[in-house]
NUMIKE-490254 format. One record per residue (C-alpha): residue number from 1; x, y, z. Coordinates in nm, 2 decimals, decimal comma, padded with zeros to 4 digits. Layout:
BEGIN
+-----+--------+--------+--------+
:   i :      u :      v :      w :
+-----+--------+--------+--------+
: NUM :      X :      Y :      Z :
...
+-----+--------+--------+--------+
//
This chain:
BEGIN
+-----+--------+--------+--------+
:   i :      u :      v :      w :
+-----+--------+--------+--------+
:   1 : -00,13 :  02,00 :  01,17 :
:   2 :  00,22 :  01,87 :  01,10 :
:   3 :  00,23 :  01,51 :  01,02 :
:   4 :  00,59 :  01,50 :  01,15 :
:   5 :  00,46 :  01,62 :  01,51 :
:   6 :  00,41 :  01,25 :  01,56 :
:   7 :  00,68 :  01,09 :  01,46 :
:   8 :  00,84 :  00,82 :  01,65 :
:   9 :  00,69 :  00,95 :  01,92 :
:  10 :  00,71 :  00,61 :  02,13 :
:  11 :  00,95 :  00,46 :  01,94 :
:  12 :  01,21 :  00,58 :  02,14 :
:  13 :  01,07 :  00,42 :  02,44 :
:  14 :  01,28 :  00,11 :  02,57 :
:  15 :  01,04 : -00,24 :  02,50 :
:  16 :  01,00 : -00,48 :  02,75 :
:  17 :  01,18 : -00,79 :  02,65 :
:  18 :  00,99 : -01,04 :  02,43 :
:  19 :  01,13 : -01,38 :  02,29 :
:  20 :  01,02 : -01,42 :  01,92 :
:  21 :  00,96 : -01,04 :  01,88 :
:  22 :  00,96 : -00,82 :  01,61 :
:  23 :  00,85 : -00,52 :  01,80 :
:  24 :  00,52 : -00,45 :  01,63 :
:  25 :  00,45 : -00,15 :  01,89 :
:  26 :  00,23 : -00,34 :  02,14 :
:  27 :  00,48 : -00,39 :  02,40 :
:  28 :  00,53 :  00,01 :  02,41 :
:  29 :  00,20 :  00,11 :  02,47 :
:  30 :  00,00 :  00,15 :  02,83 :
:  31 : -00,04 : -00,23 :  02,84 :
:  32 :  00,27 : -00,45 :  02,72 :
:  33 :  00,10 : -00,72 :  02,84 :
:  34 : -00,18 : -00,75 :  02,54 :
:  35 :  00,18 : -00,88 :  02,41 :
:  36 :  00,03 : -01,23 :  02,48 :
:  37 : -00,29 : -01,24 :  02,34 :
:  38 : -00,23 : -01,02 :  02,05 :
:  39 :  00,09 : -01,16 :  01,90 :
:  40 :  00,12 : -01,37 :  01,56 :
:  41 :  00,40 : -01,56 :  01,72 :
:  42 :  00,26 : -01,67 :  02,02 :
:  43 : -00,08 : -01,85 :  01,96 :
:  44 : -00,20 : -01,70 :  01,62 :
:  45 : -00,59 : -01,80 :  01,54 :
:  46 : -00,58 : -01,72 :  01,18 :
:  47 : -00,93 : -01,85 :  01,14 :
:  48 : -01,07 : -01,65 :  01,37 :
:  49 : -00,91 : -01,32 :  01,28 :
:  50 : -01,02 : -01,41 :  00,88 :
:  51 : -01,35 : -01,47 :  00,97 :
:  52 : -01,41 : -01,10 :  01,16 :
:  53 : -01,22 : -00,94 :  00,90 :
:  54 : -01,33 : -01,09 :  00,61 :
:  55 : -01,64 : -01,25 :  00,68 :
:  56 : -01,50 : -01,61 :  00,59 :
:  57 : -01,19 : -01,82 :  00,62 :
:  58 : -00,99 : -01,92 :  00,36 :
:  59 : -01,16 : -02,20 :  00,11 :
:  60 : -00,90 : -02,46 :  00,05 :
:  61 : -01,11 : -02,59 : -00,27 :
:  62 : -01,12 : -02,22 : -00,41 :
:  63 : -00,77 : -02,14 : -00,65 :
:  64 : -00,52 : -02,01 : -00,45 :
:  65 : -00,67 : -01,94 : -00,13 :
:  66 : -00,48 : -02,21 :  00,07 :
:  67 : -00,15 : -02,05 : -00,03 :
:  68 : -00,27 : -01,63 : -00,02 :
:  69 : -00,57 : -01,62 :  00,19 :
:  70 : -00,94 : -01,52 :  00,16 :
:  71 : -00,99 : -01,24 : -00,17 :
:  72 : -01,19 : -01,11 : -00,40 :
:  73 : -01,00 : -01,09 : -00,72 :
:  74 : -00,62 : -01,03 : -00,76 :
:  75 : -00,48 : -00,82 : -01,06 :
:  76 : -00,16 : -00,71 : -01,20 :
:  77 : -00,13 : -00,32 : -01,13 :
:  78 :  00,07 : -00,01 : -01,18 :
:  79 :  00,03 :  00,33 : -01,17 :
:  80 : -00,02 :  00,52 : -01,55 :
:  81 :  00,23 :  00,79 : -01,38 :
:  82 :  00,44 :  00,67 : -01,20 :
:  83 :  00,55 :  00,86 : -00,85 :
:  84 :  00,86 :  01,01 : -00,85 :
:  85 :  01,10 :  00,79 : -00,56 :
:  86 :  00,85 :  00,54 : -00,54 :
:  87 :  00,99 :  00,19 : -00,51 :
:  88 :  00,76 :  00,05 : -00,78 :
:  89 :  00,49 :  00,26 : -00,93 :
:  90 :  00,36 :  00,43 : -00,60 :
:  91 :  00,05 :  00,25 : -00,52 :
:  92 :  00,08 :  00,17 : -00,18 :
:  93 :  00,17 :  00,56 : -00,10 :
:  94 : -00,09 :  00,70 : -00,35 :
:  95 : -00,37 :  00,47 : -00,18 :
:  96 : -00,28 :  00,66 :  00,16 :
:  97 : -00,26 :  01,00 :  00,00 :
:  98 : -00,62 :  00,91 : -00,15 :
:  99 : -00,77 :  00,82 :  00,16 :
: 100 : -00,65 :  01,15 :  00,29 :
: 101 : -00,75 :  01,36 :  00,01 :
: 102 : -01,14 :  01,20 : -00,02 :
: 103 : -01,15 :  01,25 :  00,40 :
: 104 : -01,21 :  00,86 :  00,45 :
: 105 : -00,94 :  00,93 :  00,72 :
: 106 : -00,83 :  01,12 :  00,95 :
: 107 : -00,48 :  01,01 :  00,93 :
: 108 : -00,24 :  00,73 :  00,77 :
: 109 : -00,02 :  00,53 :  01,05 :
: 110 :  00,28 :  00,39 :  00,81 :
: 111 :  00,64 :  00,40 :  00,79 :
: 112 :  00,88 :  00,70 :  00,71 :
: 113 :  01,27 :  00,71 :  00,68 :
: 114 :  01,50 :  00,79 :  01,02 :
: 115 :  01,66 :  01,13 :  00,94 :
: 116 :  02,01 :  00,99 :  01,02 :
: 117 :  01,96 :  00,67 :  00,79 :
: 118 :  01,76 :  00,63 :  00,50 :
: 119 :  01,72 :  00,24 :  00,56 :
: 120 :  01,62 :  00,30 :  00,91 :
: 121 :  01,21 :  00,26 :  00,95 :
: 122 :  01,06 :  00,50 :  01,20 :
: 123 :  00,69 :  00,48 :  01,24 :
: 124 :  00,47 :  00,81 :  01,16 :
: 125 :  00,11 :  00,93 :  01,18 :
: 126 :  00,04 :  01,13 :  00,85 :
: 127 : -00,28 :  01,36 :  00,80 :
: 128 : -00,19 :  01,61 :  00,54 :
: 129 : -00,22 :  01,37 :  00,17 :
: 130 :  00,12 :  01,62 :  00,06 :
: 131 :  00,29 :  01,43 :  00,33 :
: 132 :  00,27 :  01,10 :  00,20 :
: 133 :  00,59 :  01,14 :  00,00 :
: 134 :  00,74 :  01,07 :  00,34 :
: 135 :  00,65 :  00,73 :  00,30 :
: 136 :  00,77 :  00,62 : -00,05 :
: 137 :  01,05 :  00,37 : -00,10 :
: 138 :  01,20 :  00,03 :  00,10 :
: 139 :  01,30 :  00,04 :  00,47 :
: 140 :  01,45 : -00,22 :  00,63 :
: 141 :  01,47 : -00,30 :  01,01 :
: 142 :  01,20 : -00,32 :  01,31 :
: 143 :  01,01 : -00,04 :  01,39 :
: 144 :  00,74 : -00,05 :  01,66 :
: 145 :  00,47 :  00,10 :  01,43 :
: 146 :  00,17 :  00,02 :  01,68 :
: 147 :  00,32 :  00,23 :  01,92 :
: 148 :  00,17 :  00,54 :  01,76 :
: 149 : -00,25 :  00,38 :  01,83 :
: 150 : -00,26 :  00,54 :  02,13 :
: 151 : -00,15 :  00,90 :  02,02 :
: 152 : -00,36 :  00,90 :  01,73 :
: 153 : -00,66 :  00,82 :  01,92 :
: 154 : -00,58 :  01,09 :  02,14 :
: 155 : -00,53 :  01,31 :  01,88 :
: 156 : -00,91 :  01,23 :  01,82 :
: 157 : -00,81 :  01,06 :  01,52 :
: 158 : -01,13 :  00,79 :  01,46 :
: 159 : -01,09 :  00,69 :  01,09 :
: 160 : -00,72 :  00,59 :  01,03 :
: 161 : -00,56 :  00,32 :  00,76 :
: 162 : -00,22 :  00,14 :  00,86 :
: 163 : -00,01 :  00,06 :  00,62 :
: 164 :  00,21 : -00,25 :  00,78 :
: 165 :  00,34 : -00,60 :  00,74 :
: 166 :  00,19 : -00,87 :  00,83 :
: 167 :  00,33 : -00,92 :  01,18 :
: 168 :  00,22 : -00,56 :  01,28 :
: 169 : -00,09 : -00,64 :  01,07 :
: 170 : -00,20 : -00,91 :  01,33 :
: 171 : -00,14 : -00,74 :  01,62 :
: 172 : -00,38 : -00,47 :  01,49 :
: 173 : -00,66 : -00,71 :  01,33 :
: 174 : -00,66 : -00,87 :  01,67 :
: 175 : -00,64 : -00,51 :  01,90 :
: 176 : -00,91 : -00,36 :  01,64 :
: 177 : -01,24 : -00,40 :  01,88 :
: 178 : -01,13 : -00,24 :  02,18 :
: 179 : -00,94 :  00,06 :  01,95 :
: 180 : -01,33 :  00,21 :  01,92 :
: 181 : -01,21 :  00,34 :  01,57 :
: 182 : -01,50 :  00,43 :  01,35 :
: 183 : -01,35 :  00,30 :  01,04 :
: 184 : -01,00 :  00,09 :  00,98 :
: 185 : -00,84 :  00,07 :  00,64 :
: 186 : -00,54 : -00,18 :  00,66 :
: 187 : -00,28 : -00,19 :  00,34 :
: 188 : -00,09 : -00,46 :  00,34 :
: 189 :  00,23 : -00,52 :  00,20 :
: 190 :  00,41 : -00,88 :  00,20 :
: 191 :  00,67 : -00,95 :  00,44 :
: 192 :  00,92 : -01,26 :  00,41 :
: 193 :  01,25 : -01,18 :  00,60 :
: 194 :  01,34 : -00,89 :  00,79 :
: 195 :  01,65 : -00,82 :  00,98 :
: 196 :  01,80 : -00,54 :  01,17 :
: 197 :  01,88 : -00,20 :  01,02 :
: 198 :  02,22 : -00,30 :  01,08 :
: 199 :  02,23 : -00,64 :  00,94 :
: 200 :  02,09 : -00,47 :  00,63 :
: 201 :  02,41 : -00,21 :  00,59 :
: 202 :  02,64 : -00,51 :  00,60 :
: 203 :  02,43 : -00,70 :  00,33 :
: 204 :  02,46 : -00,41 :  00,11 :
: 205 :  02,82 : -00,38 :  00,16 :
: 206 :  02,88 : -00,72 : -00,01 :
: 207 :  02,69 : -00,68 : -00,28 :
: 208 :  02,86 : -00,37 : -00,37 :
: 209 :  03,19 : -00,14 : -00,30 :
: 210 :  02,98 :  00,15 : -00,26 :
: 211 :  02,74 :  00,06 : -00,04 :
: 212 :  02,65 :  00,41 :  00,12 :
: 213 :  02,58 :  00,51 : -00,24 :
: 214 :  02,28 :  00,28 : -00,27 :
: 215 :  01,97 :  00,49 : -00,33 :
: 216 :  01,74 :  00,19 : -00,37 :
: 217 :  01,73 : -00,22 : -00,38 :
: 218 :  01,44 : -00,43 : -00,49 :
: 219 :  01,40 : -00,82 : -00,48 :
: 220 :  01,20 : -00,90 : -00,84 :
: 221 :  01,02 : -01,12 : -00,97 :
: 222 :  01,24 : -01,21 : -01,28 :
: 223 :  01,50 : -01,37 : -00,99 :
: 224 :  01,71 : -01,04 : -01,01 :
: 225 :  01,79 : -00,74 : -00,73 :
: 226 :  01,81 : -00,43 : -00,86 :
: 227 :  02,04 : -00,17 : -00,73 :
: 228 :  02,03 :  00,18 : -00,80 :
: 229 :  02,31 :  00,49 : -00,74 :
: 230 :  02,30 :  00,82 : -00,62 :
: 231 :  02,48 :  00,89 : -00,94 :
: 232 :  02,23 :  00,74 : -01,15 :
: 233 :  02,40 :  00,43 : -01,20 :
: 234 :  02,20 :  00,11 : -01,19 :
: 235 :  02,29 : -00,24 : -01,15 :
: 236 :  02,10 : -00,58 : -01,16 :
: 237 :  02,21 : -00,89 : -00,99 :
: 238 :  02,08 : -01,22 : -01,01 :
: 239 :  01,97 : -01,41 : -00,74 :
: 240 :  02,22 : -01,67 : -00,74 :
: 241 :  02,50 : -01,42 : -00,72 :
: 242 :  02,37 : -01,29 : -00,40 :
: 243 :  02,60 : -01,33 : -00,14 :
: 244 :  02,34 : -01,54 :  00,07 :
: 245 :  02,55 : -01,87 :  00,21 :
: 246 :  02,80 : -01,59 :  00,35 :
: 247 :  02,55 : -01,42 :  00,58 :
: 248 :  02,56 : -01,52 :  00,93 :
: 249 :  02,33 : -01,77 :  01,05 :
: 250 :  02,14 : -01,51 :  01,26 :
: 251 :  02,14 : -01,24 :  01,01 :
: 252 :  01,73 : -01,36 :  00,99 :
: 253 :  01,57 : -01,40 :  01,32 :
: 254 :  01,37 : -01,70 :  01,43 :
: 255 :  01,03 : -01,49 :  01,36 :
: 256 :  01,13 : -01,41 :  01,03 :
: 257 :  01,22 : -01,78 :  00,96 :
: 258 :  00,89 : -01,95 :  01,12 :
: 259 :  00,66 : -01,64 :  00,97 :
: 260 :  00,35 : -01,82 :  00,83 :
: 261 :  00,18 : -01,50 :  00,68 :
: 262 :  00,44 : -01,38 :  00,35 :
: 263 :  00,08 : -01,25 :  00,18 :
: 264 : -00,07 : -01,00 :  00,49 :
: 265 : -00,39 : -01,21 :  00,50 :
: 266 : -00,55 : -00,98 :  00,74 :
: 267 : -00,52 : -00,68 :  00,56 :
: 268 : -00,80 : -00,54 :  00,32 :
: 269 : -00,59 : -00,54 : -00,01 :
: 270 : -00,22 : -00,67 : -00,01 :
: 271 :  00,02 : -00,45 : -00,25 :
: 272 :  00,31 : -00,67 : -00,32 :
: 273 :  00,55 : -00,76 : -00,63 :
: 274 :  00,53 : -01,14 : -00,63 :
: 275 :  00,26 : -01,22 : -00,88 :
: 276 :  00,30 : -00,92 : -01,07 :
: 277 :  00,56 : -01,00 : -01,37 :
: 278 :  00,70 : -00,66 : -01,38 :
: 279 :  00,40 : -00,48 : -01,21 :
: 280 :  00,28 : -00,50 : -00,86 :
: 281 :  00,04 : -00,77 : -00,76 :
: 282 : -00,28 : -00,65 : -00,60 :
: 283 : -00,49 : -00,92 : -00,37 :
: 284 : -00,83 : -00,76 : -00,28 :
: 285 : -00,97 : -00,94 : -00,01 :
: 286 : -01,26 : -00,76 :  00,10 :
: 287 : -01,53 : -00,46 :  00,05 :
: 288 : -01,33 : -00,20 :  00,18 :
: 289 : -01,03 : -00,33 : -00,05 :
: 290 : -01,24 : -00,29 : -00,30 :
: 291 : -01,34 :  00,05 : -00,19 :
: 292 : -00,97 :  00,11 : -00,16 :
: 293 : -00,87 :  00,00 : -00,51 :
: 294 : -01,18 :  00,23 : -00,67 :
: 295 : -01,00 :  00,50 : -00,50 :
: 296 : -00,74 :  00,49 : -00,73 :
: 297 : -00,97 :  00,55 : -01,04 :
: 298 : -00,82 :  00,56 : -01,39 :
: 299 : -00,49 :  00,63 : -01,26 :
: 300 : -00,43 :  00,27 : -01,22 :
: 301 : -00,44 :  00,03 : -01,52 :
: 302 : -00,48 : -00,34 : -01,39 :
: 303 : -00,44 : -00,70 : -01,57 :
: 304 : -00,53 : -01,06 : -01,52 :
: 305 : -00,21 : -01,20 : -01,34 :
: 306 :  00,02 : -01,46 : -01,54 :
: 307 :  00,14 : -01,78 : -01,43 :
: 308 :  00,42 : -02,02 : -01,61 :
: 309 :  00,69 : -02,27 : -01,47 :
: 310 :  00,62 : -02,57 : -01,22 :
: 311 :  00,77 : -02,46 : -00,86 :
: 312 :  00,82 : -02,84 : -00,76 :
: 313 :  01,21 : -02,87 : -00,79 :
: 314 :  01,26 : -02,52 : -00,66 :
: 315 :  01,10 : -02,54 : -00,36 :
: 316 :  01,28 : -02,93 : -00,32 :
: 317 :  01,62 : -02,74 : -00,36 :
: 318 :  01,49 : -02,49 : -00,12 :
: 319 :  01,40 : -02,70 :  00,15 :
: 320 :  01,73 : -02,92 :  00,12 :
: 321 :  01,94 : -02,59 :  00,20 :
: 322 :  01,67 : -02,49 :  00,46 :
: 323 :  01,78 : -02,82 :  00,62 :
: 324 :  02,13 : -02,78 :  00,63 :
: 325 :  02,15 : -02,45 :  00,76 :
: 326 :  01,89 : -02,55 :  01,04 :
: 327 :  02,17 : -02,84 :  01,12 :
: 328 :  02,41 : -02,55 :  01,12 :
: 329 :  02,60 : -02,74 :  00,80 :
: 330 :  02,68 : -02,52 :  00,53 :
: 331 :  02,48 : -02,43 :  00,23 :
: 332 :  02,52 : -02,61 : -00,06 :
: 333 :  02,65 : -02,41 : -00,33 :
: 334 :  02,67 : -02,37 : -00,70 :
: 335 :  02,98 : -02,37 : -00,90 :
: 336 :  03,07 : -02,00 : -01,01 :
: 337 :  03,05 : -02,16 : -01,38 :
: 338 :  02,67 : -02,24 : -01,37 :
: 339 :  02,57 : -01,96 : -01,20 :
: 340 :  02,56 : -01,73 : -01,52 :
: 341 :  02,37 : -02,03 : -01,70 :
: 342 :  02,10 : -02,11 : -01,43 :
: 343 :  02,07 : -01,70 : -01,38 :
: 344 :  01,99 : -01,67 : -01,76 :
: 345 :  01,71 : -02,01 : -01,75 :
: 346 :  01,57 : -01,97 : -01,41 :
: 347 :  01,34 : -01,61 : -01,55 :
: 348 :  01,27 : -01,85 : -01,87 :
: 349 :  01,17 : -02,14 : -01,74 :
: 350 :  01,14 : -02,13 : -01,34 :
: 351 :  00,83 : -02,05 : -01,16 :
: 352 :  00,69 : -01,70 : -01,31 :
: 353 :  00,37 : -01,51 : -01,19 :
: 354 :  00,13 : -01,68 : -00,93 :
: 355 :  00,35 : -01,93 : -00,95 :
: 356 :  00,62 : -01,79 : -00,83 :
: 357 :  00,43 : -01,65 : -00,59 :
: 358 :  00,30 : -02,02 : -00,49 :
: 359 :  00,69 : -02,13 : -00,45 :
: 360 :  00,78 : -01,79 : -00,23 :
: 361 :  00,44 : -01,96 : -00,02 :
: 362 :  00,55 : -02,28 :  00,01 :
: 363 :  00,94 : -02,23 :  00,08 :
: 364 :  00,83 : -02,00 :  00,37 :
: 365 :  00,60 : -02,29 :  00,50 :
: 366 :  00,87 : -02,53 :  00,48 :
: 367 :  01,12 : -02,28 :  00,70 :
: 368 :  00,85 : -02,24 :  00,93 :
: 369 :  00,81 : -02,58 :  01,00 :
: 370 :  01,18 : -02,70 :  00,97 :
: 371 :  01,35 : -02,43 :  01,17 :
: 372 :  01,04 : -02,46 :  01,45 :
: 373 :  01,12 : -02,81 :  01,51 :
: 374 :  01,52 : -02,78 :  01,51 :
: 375 :  01,47 : -02,45 :  01,77 :
: 376 :  01,16 : -02,45 :  01,93 :
: 377 :  01,01 : -02,77 :  01,88 :
: 378 :  00,78 : -02,74 :  02,23 :
: 379 :  00,56 : -02,40 :  02,02 :
: 380 :  00,51 : -02,67 :  01,68 :
: 381 :  00,18 : -02,71 :  01,78 :
: 382 :  00,07 : -02,34 :  01,91 :
: 383 :  00,25 : -02,15 :  01,61 :
: 384 :  00,19 : -02,31 :  01,31 :
: 385 : -00,17 : -02,32 :  01,18 :
: 386 : -00,36 : -02,58 :  01,07 :
: 387 : -00,36 : -02,45 :  00,69 :
: 388 :  00,03 : -02,50 :  00,69 :
: 389 :  00,07 : -02,86 :  00,66 :
: 390 : -00,15 : -02,91 :  00,31 :
: 391 :  00,13 : -02,65 :  00,17 :
: 392 :  00,43 : -02,89 :  00,33 :
: 393 :  00,23 : -03,21 :  00,23 :
: 394 :  00,40 : -03,24 : -00,09 :
: 395 :  00,74 : -03,25 :  00,04 :
: 396 :  00,66 : -03,54 :  00,27 :
: 397 :  00,67 : -03,32 :  00,58 :
: 398 :  00,39 : -03,41 :  00,81 :
: 399 :  00,25 : -03,35 :  01,17 :
: 400 :  00,29 : -03,57 :  01,48 :
: 401 :  00,06 : -03,63 :  01,73 :
: 402 :  00,27 : -03,34 :  01,96 :
: 403 :  00,24 : -03,03 :  01,64 :
: 404 : -00,12 : -03,10 :  01,57 :
: 405 : -00,30 : -02,82 :  01,74 :
: 406 : -00,61 : -02,86 :  01,94 :
: 407 : -00,86 : -02,66 :  01,84 :
: 408 : -00,87 : -02,31 :  01,94 :
: 409 : -01,16 : -02,16 :  02,14 :
+-----+--------+--------+--------+
//
């Protein structure tokens, strides 16, 4: 079979309008009304789905589960021989290939690049291990990944793997029972702030006079963005030097500003970078996640995650800027002369490793509460899961009576 035959089968279909939608693809299926039952941004029920997927909910008394969700182990990891063209060393791509090589799955549902725009994601079903190279690298934008679930089932695929971001994975898990699959592996990547591909091109134009020559961009845990160019040139930009304060208010949609699942808690294994300190960070969540890691065998090297620094002051500073932005006021700007000094200090004294990951999760929780309160206050009780409130409590954010959700049935 040719994997490309199923690329973007449903992605050209107009999706029904949905408020607070990242176009995960459900609205493009034969039953778009399911959005009301499976969407992360309508009435999420994380305890129920965590129990179904992992056999239990997150345990707030177990270290880091309140922040990162249920897990069996966390490791820093890298492939001993990095895959050419991969975003990091290629762990996610290699997992998909190994599943196909071992016949554990019939196909992998993931993203490839638009032939006319390397940054634009397009859903693809891959059924040959050699074709996993088409899924390498970062893409930025929205693409209806789950619109290819029905075509996959129509082709007779009974065992599939899905590589997706949190809003896609949440809907997938909510639909899982009715799909009738014999086996489903879910490889999740963390996601914090997505935007349209067009907006991303604008961002590239702000960080380089040669935006069309940029072939690689990565936000690293050492407080730098790495940019690579067609001619082989590399550039490292400290976070503080990024032109974030000049971006329009709608650059990131309200969905991304109110996402409560940065670490993709409903995946079998999360493959990210936040706790990696230069390597990738794997959160193995259940027995299927253990099976996935085992598939890599001695191709992968692992070590225990590290942690250093303190997150409180960094989170407080972030919260103050979010409060200004939510109120339509200009963000606080650091004097230009101070930026290089602080940029030099942050990788040395700021939160690192798992503390960096905890910092980002608390920042996202705070962002959710502040933006929803201002823009969609009636949705607070339905959209904010209970586990968010302990994360924001140290920063004097507490729910009022109208914001406490009633027990979900």
